[in-house]
N, C-alpha and C positions, 0 to 999 in steps of 0.2 A: 216229666215235662209239664209245663204249666197248661192248665185246661184252656182251650181256645173257645171263644164265643161261637155260637152257631152261625153258619154262613161264612166263616173265615176260610179263605182259600189259601193254599200252600203252594208256592212256586219254587222250583229248582231253577237256578240260573245255569244253563248249560255252559260248558267250557270251563276254563280255568280263571280263577280270581286271585288277585294279589292279596294275600292274607295280612299285609300290613295296613290295609284299608280299615278305617274305623267307621263311625256313624255316618259322617258326611260323604266319605268315599263310596261306601256301599249304597247309600241313598242316591247318589249321583249315578251309579251304575244301574240301579233300578229304573231311573228316569230315562237314561240314554239307551242302554242296551236292551232293556225289556219294555220300554215305552209304557211304563206304569207309574202310578203315584205311590211313593214309598210310605205315605201317611194315610193310606186308605184302610188300614187295619188288617191287611193281608200279611202273610208270612213269606219271607224271601230267604232262600237257603243258597249259600255259596260254598264252593270247595276250592282248596288250594292246589298247587301243582303236584305235590307229592301224594295227595289223596288221603292223607291221614288227619286233616284238619278241615272242619267246616265252621262257618259262621252263619247265624240265623238273625235276620233283622225283622223286627216286628214293631209296628206302631200301635200304641195303646192310646186311650183318651188323653193321657197326660204326658206322653213323651215316647221316645224311641227306646226299644230294648235291643241290646246286642248280646247274643249268647254265642259262646265259642266252645267247641269240643274237639279234642285230639284223641285219637285212638292210640293206645300203646302198641298194639299189634294189629296188622291188617289195614285195609283201606275202605273208605266209604264207597259204596256202589253208586256210579254216576252215569247219566245218559251218554251215548256215544256222540251226540250232536256237539258242535263247537260253538253254536250260538243259539239264542232263543231261550225258551223256558218250557218246563214240564210241570203239569199240575199234579199234586199228590193228595191223597186222603190223609186224615189225621193218623189212621192206622199205619199207612205207608211211611209217614214221617217218624212215627215211633220206631218202626223197624230200621229206618235209615239211621236214626240216632244211636241205635244199638249195634250198628255194623252188620245188620242182616240184609240180604239181597231182597229189596222191596219189590223188584220187578216181577218175580215169579215165586211168591211164597207158596209153600205147599202145606197142606194139613198133615198133622202127624197121626190123625185118627181117621177112621172111616165110619160114617154113620151106619147104624144098624138098620137092616131092612126088616120091616114088620111083615110077617106072613099072615 
């Protein structure tokens, strides 16, 4: 994933999005459904009906970036809400993009206790 500038917020658009939408369609969805400015530098993530495809819309200083990812197996973990948005951390976004359940990650190691 491209490194995001400090202070960039990451928003998941809850519900289902038509994956035929491009730059203009997703920017319009950000404005209407999320009541946000798509050009404010924040990242907006959308998921299709089948759950195996996501699109990421991100405005940089010189234009909009549209990234798409499709999983060959499995589904992207998504909030149960049908509308609104959920804020993620950059670490949660990385897990989401890898197909990992970002809601309840668990450590695979236990810290040692010092006696």
